[in-house]
N, C-alpha and C positions, 0 to 999 in steps of 0.2 A: 593281873591274872586273878581269876576267881576259881577256886577249887571246891568242887561239890563234896558234901559230907552226907554219907548215908546215915539216916537216923530212923529209930523205930518208934512208932506211935505208942504212947502209954496212956493218953487221955485225949478225948476229943471235945471240942466246944464249937459253936457256930463260927465257921470261917478260920478256925485255927486248931492246932493240936499241940499237946505237949509231947515232946519227943526226947529220946535218950540216945546218946552215943558216946562211947569212949569215957564213961563215968560222969558225964554232965547231962543236964536236961535243959531244954529251951522250948519256948513257944514258937511255933512255926506257922506262918500264913499258909492256908491250904486252898486259896481261891483258884489256883491253876490246876489242881488235882481233883477237886470236888470232894464228895463225901467219902470218908475213909473210916476204918474201924481200928481199935486198939490192936497192936500186933503187926500192922502194916509197915512195910519198909518204904522210906521216902528218900529221894535224892534231893538234898536242900542246898541252896545257895543264898548266902546273906540273909537268912531268916525266912526264906520262902521255899516251899516244896515246889519242885519243878516237874517231877514225875514219880509215879509209883514203880518200885523196883522189886525184884525177887530177893529173897534172903540170900541166895547164892551170890547174886550181884553185890549185895550190900557187903557181905563178908569178903569177897575178893577185893572190893574197893578199900575197905578198912585195912585189910592186910597190905595193900599197896601204899597206903598212907603211912602205915607203921614201918614199912620198908624204907620209905623216903626219910623218915625220922631216923632210922637205924643208919642209913647211908650218911646223913649229916653228922652222926656221932662217930662214924667210922667203924661200925659194928657189922663186919661182913658176915659173921656167922648167923646173926639174926636175919639178914637179908636172905641168905640161903635157906633158912627155915621157912620164911614167909613165902618164898618162890620155889619151894621144893620141886614143884612140877616142871620147872624150867632148868633146874640144875642137872648137868651132865647129859644134856641132849643138844643136838645140833639145831640151830634156828631153821625154820622152814618158811619159804615164800608163801604168801597167801595165794590161794588158787587163781585169783584174777591176774596175778603177776607171773605165774608159772608159764603161761602160754607165750608171753613176750620175752621170757628169759633168753631164749636162743635166737631172737630176731635181731639182735644187735642195736636195739633202741633203748 
């Protein structure tokens, strides 16, 4: 399984960018996303940028990864903090499933 890591561009060079995430930096291949500027957020997989993402998407993904690490440590309070928008509310079916909910299928 490959997990994408959001990284923010801090320096660009032809065909690659130096990016930062979670206190570390790495050079990332940018052939699939084209020209980018410092400050841009990228979703990266195995050293390659696969798409340009919004800062909101990057932060939500980084929070999800931190929650996974908290779960592995058994730190349920940290999970609740990272997913505060989900705590204390009932799950809701996506709109495309609501129509079929009463159909018995």
